[in-house]
C-alpha positions as CSV (number, residue, x, y, z in Angstrom):
1,X,12.8,-23.0,-31.2
2,X,14.9,-20.4,-29.3
3,X,15.4,-16.8,-30.5
4,X,18.7,-16.6,-32.4
5,X,21.3,-14.1,-31.4
6,X,22.0,-13.1,-35.0
7,X,20.7,-10.9,-36.3
8,X,20.0,-9.1,-33.1
9,X,18.9,-5.7,-31.9
10,X,21.1,-2.7,-32.7
11,X,22.8,-0.9,-29.9
12,X,24.9,1.5,-32.0
13,X,24.0,5.0,-30.8
14,X,22.6,7.5,-33.3
15,X,23.9,10.4,-31.3
16,X,27.5,11.5,-32.0
17,X,29.5,14.4,-30.7
18,X,30.4,15.7,-34.1
19,X,28.7,15.8,-37.5
20,X,29.7,12.5,-39.2
21,X,28.3,10.5,-42.1
22,X,26.3,8.5,-39.5
23,X,24.5,11.7,-38.5
24,X,23.6,13.0,-42.0
25,X,22.1,11.1,-44.9
26,X,24.8,11.2,-47.6
27,X,24.1,8.1,-49.9
28,X,21.8,10.0,-52.3
29,X,24.1,10.5,-55.3
30,X,22.2,12.7,-57.8
31,X,25.0,12.6,-60.3
32,X,24.0,9.0,-61.0
33,X,22.2,8.2,-64.2
34,X,19.3,6.7,-62.2
35,X,18.1,8.7,-59.3
36,X,17.1,6.8,-56.2
37,X,13.4,6.5,-55.3
38,X,13.5,7.9,-51.8
39,X,11.0,8.0,-49.0
40,X,10.4,11.5,-47.8
41,X,9.9,10.6,-44.1
42,X,12.2,8.8,-41.7
43,X,10.9,5.4,-40.6
44,X,10.5,5.1,-36.8
45,X,11.7,1.5,-36.5
46,X,12.2,1.5,-32.7
47,X,8.8,3.1,-31.9
48,X,8.9,5.3,-28.8
49,X,12.5,5.1,-27.6
50,X,12.1,7.0,-24.3
51,X,12.1,5.0,-21.1
52,X,10.8,7.7,-18.7
53,X,7.4,7.1,-17.2
54,X,7.9,5.4,-13.8
55,X,8.1,8.5,-11.6
56,X,5.3,10.3,-13.5
57,X,3.0,7.3,-12.7
58,X,3.8,6.9,-9.0
59,X,5.3,10.2,-7.8
60,X,5.1,13.9,-7.8
61,X,7.4,16.9,-8.0
62,X,7.7,19.7,-5.5
63,X,10.1,22.5,-4.9
64,X,12.8,22.8,-2.2
65,X,15.0,25.7,-1.4
66,X,17.8,23.7,0.3
67,X,20.5,21.4,-0.8
68,X,19.6,18.9,1.9
69,X,16.2,17.3,2.3
70,X,15.3,15.8,5.7
71,X,12.2,14.0,6.9
72,X,11.2,12.0,9.9
73,X,9.4,8.7,9.7
74,X,7.5,7.0,12.6
75,X,9.1,4.3,14.5
76,X,7.3,1.2,15.8
77,X,4.5,1.7,18.4
78,X,5.5,-1.5,20.2
79,X,9.0,-2.8,20.9
80,X,10.3,-6.3,20.6
81,X,13.9,-7.3,21.6
82,X,15.2,-10.3,19.7
83,X,18.7,-10.8,21.1
84,X,18.3,-11.4,24.8
85,X,20.5,-13.8,26.8
86,X,20.4,-15.2,30.3
87,X,22.4,-17.6,32.5
88,X,19.3,-19.0,34.2
89,X,18.6,-22.7,33.8
90,X,15.3,-24.5,33.2
91,X,12.6,-24.3,36.0
92,X,14.0,-21.2,37.6
93,X,11.3,-18.9,39.1
94,X,13.2,-15.7,38.2
95,X,15.8,-14.6,35.6
96,X,18.0,-11.7,34.6
97,X,18.0,-11.0,30.9
98,X,20.7,-9.0,29.1
99,X,19.2,-7.1,26.2
100,X,22.0,-7.2,23.6
101,X,19.8,-5.2,21.2
102,X,20.4,-2.2,23.4
103,X,24.1,-2.8,24.2
104,X,24.8,-3.2,20.5
105,X,21.9,-1.3,19.0
106,X,20.4,-2.2,15.7
107,X,18.0,0.7,15.1
108,X,16.3,-1.1,12.2
109,X,15.3,-3.9,14.6
110,X,14.4,-2.1,17.7
111,X,13.8,1.5,16.7
112,X,15.7,2.9,19.8
113,X,18.7,5.0,20.6
114,X,21.8,3.4,22.2
115,X,21.5,2.6,25.9
116,X,17.7,2.9,26.3
117,X,15.4,0.2,27.4
118,X,11.7,0.5,26.7
119,X,10.7,-2.0,29.3
120,X,9.7,-0.7,32.8
121,X,9.1,-2.2,36.2
122,X,5.6,-3.6,36.5
123,X,5.2,-4.4,32.8
124,X,4.3,-8.0,31.8
125,X,6.3,-9.6,29.0
126,X,6.3,-12.7,26.7
127,X,9.6,-14.6,26.6
128,X,10.2,-16.9,23.6
129,X,13.4,-18.9,22.8
130,X,14.6,-18.1,19.2
131,X,15.9,-21.6,18.6
132,X,12.5,-23.4,19.1
133,X,9.7,-20.9,19.3
134,X,6.8,-23.4,18.7
135,X,4.6,-25.0,21.3
136,X,3.2,-23.5,24.5
137,X,5.8,-25.2,26.6
138,X,8.6,-23.1,25.1
139,X,7.0,-19.8,25.9
140,X,6.9,-18.0,29.2
141,X,4.9,-15.1,30.7
142,X,6.7,-12.9,33.3
143,X,6.5,-9.6,35.1
144,X,9.4,-7.2,35.2
145,X,10.7,-6.6,38.8
146,X,13.8,-4.5,38.1
147,X,15.5,-2.6,35.2
148,X,19.2,-1.7,35.0
149,X,19.6,0.7,32.1
150,X,23.4,1.0,32.5
151,X,24.0,-2.7,32.4
152,X,21.3,-3.3,29.8
153,X,19.5,-5.9,31.9
154,X,16.0,-6.6,33.3
155,X,14.9,-8.9,36.1
156,X,11.7,-10.9,35.7
157,X,9.5,-13.2,37.8
158,X,7.7,-16.0,35.8
159,X,4.0,-16.6,36.2
160,X,4.3,-20.4,35.5
161,X,4.7,-22.7,38.5
162,X,7.3,-24.7,36.7
163,X,9.3,-21.5,36.1
164,X,11.3,-20.9,33.0
165,X,11.2,-23.4,30.2
166,X,14.2,-24.1,27.9
167,X,16.6,-22.2,30.2
168,X,20.0,-22.5,28.6
169,X,23.0,-20.2,28.7
170,X,23.5,-20.8,25.0
171,X,20.0,-19.7,24.0
172,X,18.9,-16.3,22.7
173,X,15.4,-15.1,23.5
174,X,12.8,-12.6,22.1
175,X,10.9,-10.4,24.6
176,X,7.9,-8.2,24.0
177,X,5.5,-6.3,26.3
178,X,1.9,-7.3,26.4
179,X,0.6,-5.3,29.4
180,X,1.3,-4.5,33.1
181,X,0.2,-5.5,36.6
182,X,0.4,-3.5,39.9
183,X,-0.7,-4.2,43.4
184,X,-3.3,-2.3,45.4
185,X,-2.2,1.0,46.8
186,X,1.1,1.1,44.9
187,X,2.7,4.0,43.1
188,X,2.1,4.4,39.4
189,X,4.3,3.5,36.4
190,X,7.8,4.8,36.8
191,X,9.3,6.6,33.8
192,X,7.8,7.4,30.5
193,X,8.6,6.6,26.8
194,X,9.3,9.2,24.2
195,X,8.4,8.8,20.6
196,X,11.4,7.8,18.6
197,X,11.5,8.9,14.9
198,X,13.8,7.8,12.2
199,X,15.4,10.8,10.5
200,X,16.3,10.4,6.8
201,X,17.9,12.7,4.4
202,X,18.9,13.1,0.7
203,X,20.8,15.6,-1.3
204,X,19.9,16.9,-4.8
205,X,22.3,16.4,-7.7
206,X,22.8,18.7,-10.7
207,X,22.2,17.2,-14.1
208,X,23.4,18.9,-17.3
209,X,23.4,18.3,-21.0
210,X,24.1,20.4,-24.1
211,X,23.5,20.3,-27.9
212,X,25.6,22.4,-30.3
213,X,25.4,23.0,-34.1
214,X,27.4,25.4,-36.2
215,X,25.7,28.2,-38.1
216,X,26.8,26.7,-41.4
217,X,25.2,23.4,-40.7
218,X,22.0,25.2,-39.8
219,X,21.9,26.6,-43.3
220,X,21.9,23.0,-44.8
221,X,18.4,21.6,-45.3
222,X,18.2,17.8,-45.0
223,X,16.6,15.6,-47.6
224,X,14.4,13.6,-45.4
225,X,11.5,14.7,-43.1
226,X,12.4,13.8,-39.5
227,X,10.4,13.5,-36.3
228,X,10.8,12.7,-32.7
229,X,8.8,11.2,-29.9
230,X,7.6,14.6,-28.7
231,X,6.0,15.3,-32.0
232,X,8.6,17.7,-33.5
233,X,8.9,17.3,-37.3
234,X,10.7,19.1,-40.1
235,X,13.3,18.9,-42.8
236,X,16.1,20.4,-40.7
237,X,18.2,17.6,-39.4
238,X,19.8,19.6,-36.6
239,X,16.4,20.1,-35.0
240,X,16.0,16.4,-34.7
241,X,19.3,16.1,-32.9
242,X,18.3,19.0,-30.6
243,X,14.9,17.3,-29.8
244,X,16.6,13.9,-29.2
245,X,19.1,15.6,-26.8
246,X,16.1,17.0,-25.0
247,X,14.4,13.6,-24.8
248,X,17.6,11.9,-23.7
249,X,18.0,14.5,-20.9
250,X,14.4,13.9,-19.8
251,X,15.1,10.2,-19.6
252,X,18.2,10.9,-17.5
253,X,16.2,13.0,-15.1
254,X,14.2,9.8,-14.2
255,X,16.9,7.2,-14.5
256,X,19.3,9.1,-12.3
257,X,16.6,9.3,-9.6
258,X,16.3,5.5,-9.9
259,X,19.9,4.5,-10.1
260,X,21.8,7.2,-8.1
261,X,24.0,6.1,-5.2
262,X,25.7,8.2,-2.5
263,X,29.5,8.5,-2.9
264,X,31.1,6.3,-0.2
265,X,33.7,7.7,2.2
266,X,37.1,7.3,0.6
267,X,35.7,6.7,-2.9
268,X,37.1,8.3,-6.0
269,X,33.9,10.3,-6.5
270,X,34.4,11.9,-3.1
271,X,38.0,12.7,-3.9
272,X,36.9,14.3,-7.1
273,X,34.4,16.5,-5.2
274,X,31.1,14.7,-5.9
275,X,28.6,13.5,-3.3
276,X,26.0,11.4,-5.2
277,X,22.4,10.9,-4.1
278,X,20.1,8.1,-2.8
279,X,18.2,6.7,-5.8
280,X,15.1,4.5,-5.4
281,X,17.0,1.2,-5.9
282,X,19.6,2.2,-3.3
283,X,17.0,3.2,-0.8
284,X,14.9,0.1,-1.2
285,X,17.9,-2.2,-1.3
286,X,19.2,-0.7,2.0
287,X,16.0,0.3,3.9
288,X,13.3,-1.8,2.2
289,X,12.6,-5.4,1.4
290,X,14.5,-7.5,-1.1
291,X,13.4,-10.7,-2.9
292,X,16.7,-12.3,-3.9
293,X,15.4,-15.0,-6.1
294,X,14.9,-12.9,-9.2
295,X,11.2,-13.1,-9.8
296,X,8.5,-14.3,-7.4
297,X,7.0,-17.1,-9.6
298,X,4.9,-19.1,-7.2
299,X,2.1,-18.5,-4.7
300,X,4.6,-19.5,-2.0
301,X,6.9,-16.7,-3.1
302,X,4.1,-14.2,-2.9
303,X,2.9,-15.6,0.5
304,X,6.4,-14.9,1.9
305,X,6.3,-11.4,0.4
306,X,2.8,-10.8,1.9
307,X,4.0,-12.0,5.3
308,X,6.8,-9.5,5.2
309,X,4.4,-6.7,4.2
310,X,2.2,-7.7,7.2
311,X,5.2,-6.8,9.4
312,X,5.7,-3.5,7.6
313,X,3.1,-0.9,6.8
314,X,0.4,-3.3,5.5
315,X,-0.4,-1.0,2.6
316,X,-3.6,-2.3,0.9
317,X,-2.8,-1.5,-2.7
318,X,0.5,-2.1,-4.4
319,X,1.8,-1.8,-8.0
320,X,4.3,-4.3,-9.5
321,X,6.7,-2.7,-12.1
322,X,8.2,-5.7,-13.9
323,X,10.5,-6.8,-16.6
324,X,8.9,-8.7,-19.4
325,X,10.2,-12.1,-18.2
326,X,8.9,-11.4,-14.7
327,X,5.5,-10.3,-16.0
328,X,5.2,-13.5,-18.0
329,X,6.2,-15.6,-15.0
330,X,3.5,-14.0,-12.9
331,X,0.9,-14.5,-15.7
332,X,1.8,-18.2,-15.8
333,X,1.6,-18.5,-12.0
334,X,-1.9,-16.9,-12.1
335,X,-3.0,-19.0,-15.0
336,X,-2.1,-22.2,-13.2
337,X,-4.7,-21.4,-10.5
338,X,-7.4,-22.1,-13.1
339,X,-8.2,-25.8,-13.4
340,X,-7.9,-25.6,-17.2
341,X,-4.8,-23.4,-17.2
342,X,-2.4,-26.2,-17.9
343,X,-4.3,-27.3,-21.0
344,X,-4.5,-23.8,-22.3
345,X,-8.2,-23.9,-22.9
346,X,-9.1,-21.2,-20.5
347,X,-6.4,-18.6,-19.7
348,X,-6.5,-15.0,-18.8
349,X,-10.1,-14.0,-19.1
350,X,-11.8,-17.2,-18.1
351,X,-14.8,-16.7,-20.4
352,X,-12.7,-16.9,-23.6
353,X,-14.4,-18.3,-26.7
354,X,-13.3,-19.0,-30.3
355,X,-14.5,-15.7,-31.6
356,X,-12.4,-13.5,-29.4
357,X,-8.8,-12.7,-29.0
358,X,-7.3,-14.9,-26.3
359,X,-6.2,-12.9,-23.3
360,X,-3.0,-14.5,-22.0
361,X,-2.2,-11.9,-19.4
362,X,-3.4,-10.5,-16.1
363,X,-3.4,-6.9,-15.0
364,X,-3.7,-7.7,-11.3
365,X,-4.7,-10.0,-8.6
366,X,-5.6,-10.1,-4.9
367,X,-4.0,-12.3,-2.2
368,X,-4.1,-10.6,1.1
369,X,-3.5,-7.2,-0.6
370,X,-4.3,-5.8,-4.1
371,X,-1.5,-6.1,-6.6
372,X,-1.6,-4.3,-9.9
373,X,0.9,-5.4,-12.5
374,X,2.5,-3.3,-15.3
375,X,5.5,-3.7,-17.6
376,X,8.4,-1.4,-16.8
377,X,10.1,-0.3,-20.1
378,X,13.3,0.7,-18.3
379,X,13.9,-3.0,-17.4
380,X,13.2,-4.1,-21.0
381,X,15.0,-1.5,-23.1
382,X,18.3,-3.1,-24.4
383,X,20.1,0.2,-24.1
384,X,19.3,0.3,-20.4
385,X,18.8,-2.5,-17.9
386,X,17.1,-4.7,-20.5
387,X,20.4,-5.2,-22.2
388,X,21.4,-7.8,-19.6
389,X,20.5,-11.4,-19.4
390,X,17.4,-12.2,-17.3
391,X,17.9,-15.8,-16.5
392,X,20.1,-15.1,-13.5
393,X,22.6,-17.8,-14.5
394,X,25.1,-16.4,-16.9
395,X,26.0,-13.6,-14.5
396,X,27.8,-15.7,-11.9
397,X,28.7,-13.6,-8.9
398,X,27.2,-10.5,-10.6
399,X,23.6,-11.6,-10.5
400,X,23.0,-9.4,-7.4
401,X,23.0,-6.4,-9.7
402,X,20.2,-7.7,-11.9
403,X,16.8,-6.1,-11.0
404,X,13.8,-7.8,-12.4
405,X,11.1,-5.6,-10.8
406,X,9.9,-3.6,-7.9
407,X,6.8,-3.4,-5.7
408,X,5.7,0.1,-5.0
409,X,2.9,1.0,-2.5
410,X,0.1,3.2,-3.8
411,X,-1.1,6.3,-2.2
412,X,0.6,8.7,0.2
413,X,2.0,8.7,3.7
414,X,2.3,11.4,6.5
415,X,5.7,12.5,7.5
416,X,7.2,15.4,9.4
417,X,8.8,17.8,7.0
418,X,11.7,19.5,8.8
419,X,11.8,22.4,6.4
420,X,8.1,23.2,6.6
421,X,8.1,22.4,10.4
422,X,4.8,20.4,10.3
423,X,3.3,17.1,9.2
424,X,2.5,16.8,5.5
425,X,1.1,14.1,3.3
426,X,3.5,13.1,0.6
427,X,3.5,10.3,-2.1
428,X,5.7,7.4,-1.1
429,X,8.0,8.4,-4.1
430,X,8.4,12.1,-5.0
431,X,11.0,14.3,-6.5
432,X,12.3,17.5,-4.8
433,X,13.9,20.1,-7.1
434,X,15.8,23.3,-6.1
435,X,13.7,26.4,-6.5
436,X,13.1,29.9,-5.1
437,X,11.3,33.0,-6.0
438,X,14.0,34.0,-8.4
439,X,15.5,30.7,-9.6
440,X,13.6,27.5,-10.7
441,X,16.0,24.6,-11.3
442,X,13.3,22.0,-12.0
443,X,14.0,22.0,-15.8
444,X,16.1,24.8,-17.2
445,X,16.9,25.3,-20.8
446,X,18.5,28.2,-22.6
447,X,20.3,29.0,-25.9
448,X,23.7,30.7,-26.4
449,X,25.8,31.5,-29.4
450,X,25.2,33.7,-32.5
451,X,23.0,31.4,-34.6
452,X,19.4,30.2,-34.4
453,X,18.2,33.5,-33.0
454,X,20.7,33.6,-30.2
455,X,23.0,36.7,-29.9
456,X,24.9,36.1,-26.7
457,X,28.4,35.4,-27.9
458,X,30.7,35.6,-30.9
459,X,30.7,31.8,-31.4
460,X,29.3,30.9,-34.8
461,X,27.0,28.2,-33.4
462,X,23.8,27.6,-31.6
463,X,24.2,25.8,-28.2
464,X,21.2,24.6,-26.3
465,X,21.8,24.0,-22.6
466,X,19.8,21.8,-20.2
467,X,20.0,21.8,-16.4
468,X,18.1,20.4,-13.4
469,X,18.9,20.0,-9.7
470,X,16.9,17.3,-8.0
471,X,16.7,14.3,-5.8
472,X,14.1,11.6,-5.0
473,X,12.6,11.0,-1.6
474,X,11.7,7.4,-0.9
475,X,9.3,7.6,2.1
476,X,8.5,4.4,4.0
477,X,11.1,2.3,2.1
478,X,10.1,-0.6,4.4
479,X,6.9,-0.8,2.3
480,X,8.7,-1.4,-1.0
481,X,10.0,-4.6,-2.4
482,X,12.9,-4.9,-4.8
483,X,13.0,-8.1,-7.0
484,X,16.6,-9.0,-8.0
485,X,19.1,-11.8,-8.0
486,X,21.5,-12.3,-5.2
487,X,21.3,-12.6,-1.4
């Protein structure tokens, strides 16, 4: 039987901008003949309502004294050109290839600046047609005899007696270097290659919040003992609102680092004077890997993911942060690998017996790499991303915005920090906040007004202010995987 939509979960916020009946308990009428039997403590029906935990688990925080964070990431050690053309026909002994990767540079594909060719005279290359790359007959070995950087071309002579195979003006070819060959008594290699780094940057954004309560309301003692997730308790209702404002702000410190996007040129945000920032989802979606089928539910899906990771950094240990549906789907996939899984007799821990609680889940698995699995509350909370459907059907053209999980590499990586001027080991995900010897903007809070101990203004209220200035650095985004719907 399916879960009925009514009654459902409540999304009505408990936080209001003013003191209303929904903020204060007002239904205890003590003029009534029969007094109500009241509980003295507020019942925590939603458990722990905070969603922040992701960055605390996988990242770190460190100060920065600039409003621009820049770092350099290594490019590829070897270069492969994947968009090369020629007019030479089959069986030709020589050929001239135009390397369109350089003429129309795609830095993500070749890791080079415009107009540069990393192939030099005397190097030996493998030439493979992109249309039909299988079979030995479709592949050629050749030596480079000339390079024209201005024209973006190289001349090669084939080693095979039959010359070039599959020569066709309509074909495109991939070319990569595997070595070199020089004759006796000849000069050395001409030219040299310089290391090519990718430079990335991000800017911190300023986050603020405020809670205000009048001095008169502070003199009113509530009827019910209240508490919050951070352990604060008491009979003063305004303290609960202040603590919840603090908890809500702490959640926003994390969710803004996940969801932030840079303001596009010509956007309304730019016109209003805002710049935005690169959140984790934005960085992985643009510089990382994306699984567009929602949730990887089969071994074939994970095999494709693993093959992509092989082409990236090949990080040995990875953590899967998943929505509940995605976690269940992967549990089911792993259970099917047990011969008794379909019958349900042996599932999860394969030594289950009738005297123990049946474990129907998995915390991790190994297939090529180690994958550790955990639920991500942010993707399950109905007031956040969990409030959307997870079947990928009812969204129509909007399914691309539905994130079902993310693969995050464990450990740290070495990058060149341009502020420090040296190499430094950093977690793949970490937060940089503005700070100096006199100002720390990691998490600022202060009280103003003339109530609650504050004596800073004539306003008959206590105002609690919150501020932070920060951004997230997603290093090596090519090692991350975002699971979502949409191509």
